[in-house]
PAFI-706602 format. One line per field, with one value per residue (C-alpha): x, y negated, z negated; residue in one letter; residue number from 1. Coordinates in steps of 0.02 Angstrom, whole numbers. Layout:
N
x	c(X|...)
y	c(Y|...)
z	c(Z|...)
rest	c(a|...)
nr	c(NUM|...)
***
This chain:
80
x	c(1472|1337|1382|1569|1536|1425|1563|1699|1574|1551|1722|1786|1645|1703|1890|1839|1741|1896|1804|1900|2078|2192|2248|2068|2057|2212|2159|1987|2042|2174|2055|1932|2054|2116|1952|1911|2070|2016|1854|1914|2055|1912|1806|1961|1988|2173|2289|2454|2618|2651|2493|2522|2694|2621|2485|2606|2727|2556|2517|2693|2701|2535|2594|2740|2632|2514|2658|2731|2545|2523|2713|2677|2499|2593|2723|2583|2501|2657|2700|2529)
y	c(247|266|447|412|273|411|542|436|368|557|594|447|508|674|614|491|629|739|868|848|818|766|930|987|837|878|1056|1011|898|1022|1164|1045|983|1168|1216|1057|1109|1288|1242|1116|1243|1376|1258|1225|1414|1393|1533|1566|1546|1725|1746|1611|1679|1848|1778|1666|1825|1912|1768|1751|1940|1939|1778|1880|2030|1915|1837|2010|2084|1932|1934|2128|2073|1949|2079|2215|2069|2013|2200|2221)
z	c(1430|1286|1269|1257|1122|1018|1026|975|825|779|804|697|554|538|520|397|285|314|395|561|558|703|732|756|879|976|1004|1041|1189|1242|1253|1336|1465|1504|1531|1661|1745|1768|1835|1958|2008|2044|2141|2254|2283|2274|2292|2206|2282|2296|2387|2511|2556|2584|2688|2796|2826|2898|3019|3083|3110|3202|3307|3365|3404|3506|3604|3648|3702|3797|3880|3925|4003|4114|4169|4221|4312|4400|4454|4552)
rest	c(m|e|k|y|n|k|l|i|r|n|i|t|e|l|i|e|k|g|l|f|t|s|k|d|l|k|k|e|v|e|d|s|l|k|f|k|i|e|s|i|t|n|k|l|n|l|v|s|r|e|e|f|e|v|q|k|k|i|i|e|k|l|q|k|d|l|i|r|i|k|a|k|k|v|r|k|k|s|k|r)
nr	c(1|2|3|4|5|6|7|8|9|10|11|12|13|14|15|16|17|18|19|20|21|22|23|24|25|26|27|28|29|30|31|32|33|34|35|36|37|38|39|40|41|42|43|44|45|46|47|48|49|50|51|52|53|54|55|56|57|58|59|60|61|62|63|64|65|66|67|68|69|70|71|72|73|74|75|76|77|78|79|80)
***
């Protein structure tokens, strides 16, 4: 909390001195938030919707192939 208060005091002083405008503050906050969001996203190891859909189709195809192979195996056993 103390670090937060110190940051606010520093920003307030810079604004009062005219060295730091509200536009600068807005840009700084936006940049900071974007960096945080990217950092969190990378840690979560997320994938795009497109990647997800491609993987989903691959899995569905593999499931169908597996069912088909199992069915062949059952038919071979029943013929013996």
